[in-house]
PyMOL commands that place a pseudoatom at each C-alpha (Angstrom):
pseudoatom trace, name=CA, resn=MET, resi=1, chain=A, elem=C, hetatm=0, pos=[94.995, 86.189, 91.661]
pseudoatom trace, name=CA, resn=ILE, resi=2, chain=A, elem=C, hetatm=0, pos=[95.642, 86.964, 88.043]
pseudoatom trace, name=CA, resn=TRP, resi=3, chain=A, elem=C, hetatm=0, pos=[95.005, 90.598, 87.167]
pseudoatom trace, name=CA, resn=ASP, resi=4, chain=A, elem=C, hetatm=0, pos=[93.285, 91.027, 83.826]
pseudoatom trace, name=CA, resn=SER, resi=5, chain=A, elem=C, hetatm=0, pos=[96.285, 93.041, 82.609]
pseudoatom trace, name=CA, resn=ASP, resi=6, chain=A, elem=C, hetatm=0, pos=[98.576, 90.044, 83.328]
pseudoatom trace, name=CA, resn=ARG, resi=7, chain=A, elem=C, hetatm=0, pos=[96.388, 87.170, 82.121]
pseudoatom trace, name=CA, resn=ASP, resi=8, chain=A, elem=C, hetatm=0, pos=[97.690, 86.853, 78.532]
pseudoatom trace, name=CA, resn=TRP, resi=9, chain=A, elem=C, hetatm=0, pos=[101.326, 87.081, 79.623]
pseudoatom trace, name=CA, resn=LEU, resi=10, chain=A, elem=C, hetatm=0, pos=[100.887, 84.461, 82.343]
pseudoatom trace, name=CA, resn=LEU, resi=11, chain=A, elem=C, hetatm=0, pos=[99.047, 82.105, 80.017]
pseudoatom trace, name=CA, resn=ALA, resi=12, chain=A, elem=C, hetatm=0, pos=[101.957, 82.390, 77.577]
pseudoatom trace, name=CA, resn=ASN, resi=13, chain=A, elem=C, hetatm=0, pos=[104.541, 81.947, 80.377]
pseudoatom trace, name=CA, resn=ALA, resi=14, chain=A, elem=C, hetatm=0, pos=[102.995, 79.389, 82.723]
pseudoatom trace, name=CA, resn=ASP, resi=15, chain=A, elem=C, hetatm=0, pos=[106.423, 78.439, 84.088]
pseudoatom trace, name=CA, resn=ALA, resi=16, chain=A, elem=C, hetatm=0, pos=[106.557, 81.865, 85.778]
pseudoatom trace, name=CA, resn=ILE, resi=17, chain=A, elem=C, hetatm=0, pos=[104.283, 80.579, 88.539]
pseudoatom trace, name=CA, resn=GLU, resi=18, chain=A, elem=C, hetatm=0, pos=[105.490, 76.985, 88.972]
pseudoatom trace, name=CA, resn=LEU, resi=19, chain=A, elem=C, hetatm=0, pos=[106.297, 75.751, 92.462]
pseudoatom trace, name=CA, resn=PRO, resi=20, chain=A, elem=C, hetatm=0, pos=[109.925, 74.755, 93.056]
pseudoatom trace, name=CA, resn=ALA, resi=21, chain=A, elem=C, hetatm=0, pos=[110.486, 71.043, 93.638]
pseudoatom trace, name=CA, resn=GLY, resi=22, chain=A, elem=C, hetatm=0, pos=[110.194, 70.188, 97.323]
pseudoatom trace, name=CA, resn=ALA, resi=23, chain=A, elem=C, hetatm=0, pos=[108.566, 73.468, 98.372]
pseudoatom trace, name=CA, resn=ILE, resi=24, chain=A, elem=C, hetatm=0, pos=[105.431, 71.769, 99.666]
pseudoatom trace, name=CA, resn=GLU, resi=25, chain=A, elem=C, hetatm=0, pos=[107.338, 69.038, 101.493]
pseudoatom trace, name=CA, resn=ASP, resi=26, chain=A, elem=C, hetatm=0, pos=[109.658, 71.678, 103.008]
pseudoatom trace, name=CA, resn=GLY, resi=27, chain=A, elem=C, hetatm=0, pos=[106.676, 73.584, 104.407]
pseudoatom trace, name=CA, resn=ARG, resi=28, chain=A, elem=C, hetatm=0, pos=[107.374, 76.682, 102.310]
pseudoatom trace, name=CA, resn=VAL, resi=29, chain=A, elem=C, hetatm=0, pos=[103.903, 76.672, 100.738]
pseudoatom trace, name=CA, resn=ARG, resi=30, chain=A, elem=C, hetatm=0, pos=[100.752, 77.448, 102.680]
pseudoatom trace, name=CA, resn=VAL, resi=31, chain=A, elem=C, hetatm=0, pos=[97.223, 77.318, 101.304]
pseudoatom trace, name=CA, resn=ALA, resi=32, chain=A, elem=C, hetatm=0, pos=[94.312, 79.203, 102.865]
pseudoatom trace, name=CA, resn=VAL, resi=33, chain=A, elem=C, hetatm=0, pos=[90.989, 77.363, 102.679]
pseudoatom trace, name=CA, resn=ASP, resi=34, chain=A, elem=C, hetatm=0, pos=[87.489, 78.151, 103.863]
pseudoatom trace, name=CA, resn=ASP, resi=35, chain=A, elem=C, hetatm=0, pos=[85.289, 75.895, 106.014]
pseudoatom trace, name=CA, resn=ALA, resi=36, chain=A, elem=C, hetatm=0, pos=[84.138, 74.028, 102.894]
pseudoatom trace, name=CA, resn=GLY, resi=37, chain=A, elem=C, hetatm=0, pos=[87.725, 73.333, 101.804]
pseudoatom trace, name=CA, resn=ARG, resi=38, chain=A, elem=C, hetatm=0, pos=[87.686, 75.862, 98.947]
pseudoatom trace, name=CA, resn=ARG, resi=39, chain=A, elem=C, hetatm=0, pos=[91.148, 77.246, 98.207]
pseudoatom trace, name=CA, resn=LEU, resi=40, chain=A, elem=C, hetatm=0, pos=[91.198, 80.992, 98.835]
pseudoatom trace, name=CA, resn=GLY, resi=41, chain=A, elem=C, hetatm=0, pos=[94.881, 81.797, 98.398]
pseudoatom trace, name=CA, resn=PHE, resi=42, chain=A, elem=C, hetatm=0, pos=[98.438, 80.647, 98.936]
pseudoatom trace, name=CA, resn=THR, resi=43, chain=A, elem=C, hetatm=0, pos=[101.989, 81.762, 99.700]
pseudoatom trace, name=CA, resn=LEU, resi=44, chain=A, elem=C, hetatm=0, pos=[105.356, 80.453, 98.560]
pseudoatom trace, name=CA, resn=VAL, resi=45, chain=A, elem=C, hetatm=0, pos=[108.483, 81.377, 100.513]
pseudoatom trace, name=CA, resn=LEU, resi=46, chain=A, elem=C, hetatm=0, pos=[111.931, 80.598, 99.123]
pseudoatom trace, name=CA, resn=PRO, resi=47, chain=A, elem=C, hetatm=0, pos=[114.573, 79.056, 101.433]
pseudoatom trace, name=CA, resn=VAL, resi=48, chain=A, elem=C, hetatm=0, pos=[116.293, 81.286, 103.990]
pseudoatom trace, name=CA, resn=GLY, resi=49, chain=A, elem=C, hetatm=0, pos=[119.799, 82.343, 103.019]
pseudoatom trace, name=CA, resn=GLU, resi=50, chain=A, elem=C, hetatm=0, pos=[122.065, 84.854, 104.762]
pseudoatom trace, name=CA, resn=GLY, resi=51, chain=A, elem=C, hetatm=0, pos=[119.270, 85.781, 107.165]
pseudoatom trace, name=CA, resn=ALA, resi=52, chain=A, elem=C, hetatm=0, pos=[116.677, 86.601, 104.529]
pseudoatom trace, name=CA, resn=CYS, resi=53, chain=A, elem=C, hetatm=0, pos=[114.063, 84.879, 102.413]
pseudoatom trace, name=CA, resn=GLU, resi=54, chain=A, elem=C, hetatm=0, pos=[111.871, 85.847, 99.498]
pseudoatom trace, name=CA, resn=LEU, resi=55, chain=A, elem=C, hetatm=0, pos=[108.093, 85.823, 99.512]
pseudoatom trace, name=CA, resn=ASP, resi=56, chain=A, elem=C, hetatm=0, pos=[108.010, 84.505, 95.966]
pseudoatom trace, name=CA, resn=GLY, resi=57, chain=A, elem=C, hetatm=0, pos=[104.285, 84.044, 95.628]
pseudoatom trace, name=CA, resn=LEU, resi=58, chain=A, elem=C, hetatm=0, pos=[101.200, 85.456, 97.290]
pseudoatom trace, name=CA, resn=PHE, resi=59, chain=A, elem=C, hetatm=0, pos=[97.860, 84.976, 95.586]
pseudoatom trace, name=CA, resn=VAL, resi=60, chain=A, elem=C, hetatm=0, pos=[94.320, 85.470, 96.848]
pseudoatom trace, name=CA, resn=GLU, resi=61, chain=A, elem=C, hetatm=0, pos=[91.222, 84.612, 94.831]
pseudoatom trace, name=CA, resn=PRO, resi=62, chain=A, elem=C, hetatm=0, pos=[89.545, 87.821, 93.626]
pseudoatom trace, name=CA, resn=ASP, resi=63, chain=A, elem=C, hetatm=0, pos=[86.250, 87.117, 95.414]
pseudoatom trace, name=CA, resn=ALA, resi=64, chain=A, elem=C, hetatm=0, pos=[88.157, 86.459, 98.652]
pseudoatom trace, name=CA, resn=MET, resi=65, chain=A, elem=C, hetatm=0, pos=[90.118, 89.730, 98.628]
pseudoatom trace, name=CA, resn=ARG, resi=66, chain=A, elem=C, hetatm=0, pos=[89.671, 92.370, 101.318]
pseudoatom trace, name=CA, resn=ARG, resi=67, chain=A, elem=C, hetatm=0, pos=[88.682, 89.785, 103.918]
pseudoatom trace, name=CA, resn=GLY, resi=68, chain=A, elem=C, hetatm=0, pos=[92.063, 89.566, 105.703]
pseudoatom trace, name=CA, resn=ILE, resi=69, chain=A, elem=C, hetatm=0, pos=[93.276, 86.436, 103.936]
pseudoatom trace, name=CA, resn=GLY, resi=70, chain=A, elem=C, hetatm=0, pos=[96.294, 88.074, 102.295]
pseudoatom trace, name=CA, resn=GLY, resi=71, chain=A, elem=C, hetatm=0, pos=[97.367, 89.676, 105.563]
pseudoatom trace, name=CA, resn=ALA, resi=72, chain=A, elem=C, hetatm=0, pos=[96.984, 86.377, 107.418]
pseudoatom trace, name=CA, resn=LEU, resi=73, chain=A, elem=C, hetatm=0, pos=[99.047, 84.611, 104.744]
pseudoatom trace, name=CA, resn=VAL, resi=74, chain=A, elem=C, hetatm=0, pos=[101.816, 87.234, 105.031]
pseudoatom trace, name=CA, resn=ARG, resi=75, chain=A, elem=C, hetatm=0, pos=[101.874, 86.967, 108.846]
pseudoatom trace, name=CA, resn=ASP, resi=76, chain=A, elem=C, hetatm=0, pos=[102.017, 83.184, 108.586]
pseudoatom trace, name=CA, resn=ALA, resi=77, chain=A, elem=C, hetatm=0, pos=[104.842, 83.333, 106.016]
pseudoatom trace, name=CA, resn=ALA, resi=78, chain=A, elem=C, hetatm=0, pos=[106.769, 85.786, 108.198]
pseudoatom trace, name=CA, resn=GLU, resi=79, chain=A, elem=C, hetatm=0, pos=[106.409, 83.550, 111.260]
pseudoatom trace, name=CA, resn=ARG, resi=80, chain=A, elem=C, hetatm=0, pos=[107.541, 80.471, 109.336]
pseudoatom trace, name=CA, resn=ALA, resi=81, chain=A, elem=C, hetatm=0, pos=[110.523, 82.401, 107.913]
pseudoatom trace, name=CA, resn=ARG, resi=82, chain=A, elem=C, hetatm=0, pos=[111.426, 83.740, 111.372]
pseudoatom trace, name=CA, resn=SER, resi=83, chain=A, elem=C, hetatm=0, pos=[111.313, 80.218, 112.813]
pseudoatom trace, name=CA, resn=ARG, resi=84, chain=A, elem=C, hetatm=0, pos=[113.821, 79.172, 110.126]
pseudoatom trace, name=CA, resn=GLY, resi=85, chain=A, elem=C, hetatm=0, pos=[116.263, 81.922, 111.062]
pseudoatom trace, name=CA, resn=ALA, resi=86, chain=A, elem=C, hetatm=0, pos=[115.249, 84.765, 108.740]
pseudoatom trace, name=CA, resn=VAL, resi=87, chain=A, elem=C, hetatm=0, pos=[115.519, 88.317, 110.051]
pseudoatom trace, name=CA, resn=ARG, resi=88, chain=A, elem=C, hetatm=0, pos=[114.041, 89.799, 106.881]
pseudoatom trace, name=CA, resn=MET, resi=89, chain=A, elem=C, hetatm=0, pos=[111.499, 88.764, 104.262]
pseudoatom trace, name=CA, resn=ASP, resi=90, chain=A, elem=C, hetatm=0, pos=[111.722, 90.366, 100.821]
pseudoatom trace, name=CA, resn=VAL, resi=91, chain=A, elem=C, hetatm=0, pos=[109.192, 90.646, 98.019]
pseudoatom trace, name=CA, resn=ILE, resi=92, chain=A, elem=C, hetatm=0, pos=[109.024, 92.247, 94.595]
pseudoatom trace, name=CA, resn=ALA, resi=93, chain=A, elem=C, hetatm=0, pos=[105.694, 94.047, 94.367]
pseudoatom trace, name=CA, resn=ASN, resi=94, chain=A, elem=C, hetatm=0, pos=[103.931, 95.061, 91.201]
pseudoatom trace, name=CA, resn=ASP, resi=95, chain=A, elem=C, hetatm=0, pos=[101.844, 98.220, 90.990]
pseudoatom trace, name=CA, resn=ASN, resi=96, chain=A, elem=C, hetatm=0, pos=[98.670, 96.303, 91.860]
pseudoatom trace, name=CA, resn=ALA, resi=97, chain=A, elem=C, hetatm=0, pos=[100.105, 94.948, 95.132]
pseudoatom trace, name=CA, resn=ARG, resi=98, chain=A, elem=C, hetatm=0, pos=[102.346, 97.758, 96.365]
pseudoatom trace, name=CA, resn=ARG, resi=99, chain=A, elem=C, hetatm=0, pos=[99.850, 99.308, 98.794]
pseudoatom trace, name=CA, resn=PHE, resi=100, chain=A, elem=C, hetatm=0, pos=[98.903, 95.908, 100.180]
pseudoatom trace, name=CA, resn=TYR, resi=101, chain=A, elem=C, hetatm=0, pos=[102.542, 95.170, 101.031]
pseudoatom trace, name=CA, resn=GLU, resi=102, chain=A, elem=C, hetatm=0, pos=[103.011, 98.629, 102.546]
pseudoatom trace, name=CA, resn=ARG, resi=103, chain=A, elem=C, hetatm=0, pos=[100.011, 98.001, 104.832]
pseudoatom trace, name=CA, resn=ALA, resi=104, chain=A, elem=C, hetatm=0, pos=[101.618, 94.667, 105.802]
pseudoatom trace, name=CA, resn=GLY, resi=105, chain=A, elem=C, hetatm=0, pos=[104.779, 96.501, 106.921]
pseudoatom trace, name=CA, resn=PHE, resi=106, chain=A, elem=C, hetatm=0, pos=[107.028, 96.079, 103.870]
pseudoatom trace, name=CA, resn=ARG, resi=107, chain=A, elem=C, hetatm=0, pos=[109.147, 99.064, 102.821]
pseudoatom trace, name=CA, resn=GLY, resi=108, chain=A, elem=C, hetatm=0, pos=[111.236, 99.745, 99.748]
pseudoatom trace, name=CA, resn=GLU, resi=109, chain=A, elem=C, hetatm=0, pos=[112.127, 102.304, 97.137]
pseudoatom trace, name=CA, resn=LYS, resi=110, chain=A, elem=C, hetatm=0, pos=[114.208, 100.435, 94.561]
pseudoatom trace, name=CA, resn=TRP, resi=111, chain=A, elem=C, hetatm=0, pos=[112.544, 99.395, 91.307]
pseudoatom trace, name=CA, resn=VAL, resi=112, chain=A, elem=C, hetatm=0, pos=[114.086, 96.285, 89.780]
pseudoatom trace, name=CA, resn=PRO, resi=113, chain=A, elem=C, hetatm=0, pos=[113.625, 94.557, 86.436]
pseudoatom trace, name=CA, resn=THR, resi=114, chain=A, elem=C, hetatm=0, pos=[111.692, 91.305, 86.409]
pseudoatom trace, name=CA, resn=ARG, resi=115, chain=A, elem=C, hetatm=0, pos=[110.799, 88.867, 83.700]
pseudoatom trace, name=CA, resn=PHE, resi=116, chain=A, elem=C, hetatm=0, pos=[107.435, 90.562, 83.332]
pseudoatom trace, name=CA, resn=ARG, resi=117, chain=A, elem=C, hetatm=0, pos=[107.843, 94.276, 84.153]
pseudoatom trace, name=CA, resn=PRO, resi=118, chain=A, elem=C, hetatm=0, pos=[109.651, 96.389, 86.761]
pseudoatom trace, name=CA, resn=GLY, resi=119, chain=A, elem=C, hetatm=0, pos=[108.683, 95.741, 90.360]
pseudoatom trace, name=CA, resn=LEU, resi=120, chain=A, elem=C, hetatm=0, pos=[109.391, 97.417, 93.664]
pseudoatom trace, name=CA, resn=ARG, resi=121, chain=A, elem=C, hetatm=0, pos=[111.815, 95.469, 95.892]
pseudoatom trace, name=CA, resn=MET, resi=122, chain=A, elem=C, hetatm=0, pos=[110.439, 95.668, 99.415]
pseudoatom trace, name=CA, resn=SER, resi=123, chain=A, elem=C, hetatm=0, pos=[111.519, 94.201, 102.762]
pseudoatom trace, name=CA, resn=LEU, resi=124, chain=A, elem=C, hetatm=0, pos=[109.784, 93.321, 106.001]
pseudoatom trace, name=CA, resn=PRO, resi=125, chain=A, elem=C, hetatm=0, pos=[111.970, 93.181, 109.129]
pseudoatom trace, name=CA, resn=LEU, resi=126, chain=A, elem=C, hetatm=0, pos=[111.279, 90.002, 111.124]
pseudoatom trace, name=CA, resn=GLU, resi=127, chain=A, elem=C, hetatm=0, pos=[113.231, 90.778, 114.290]
for i in range(1, 127): cmd.bond("trace and resi %d" % i, "trace and resi %d" % (i + 1))
show_as sticks, trace
zoom trace
């Protein structure tokens, strides 16, 4: 999803949401689709390193929000990360997504700079 407040910035910085080479082949991207094959959302998880991985992308189409798709995508990403040896999955949440990640079990208090604006670094234990 692209929030209206982010649209101009993202259009000017399209490389901010590019998929890393090999991410699809490595199984680090998952796309949620409906029965008609319409794409509803996706996740991108970065490779596991030192027991942790980063949920680098989670997007759900605006008209598909609040139907459990985001939560299902997070659970799926966590399971895939766990199966690859991760004991923690991290994310940097913006103000629009913070409560969603808290409901999904992520916790964090440290604000960090990002290319766009500060975000809250949060972690989800996978053990």
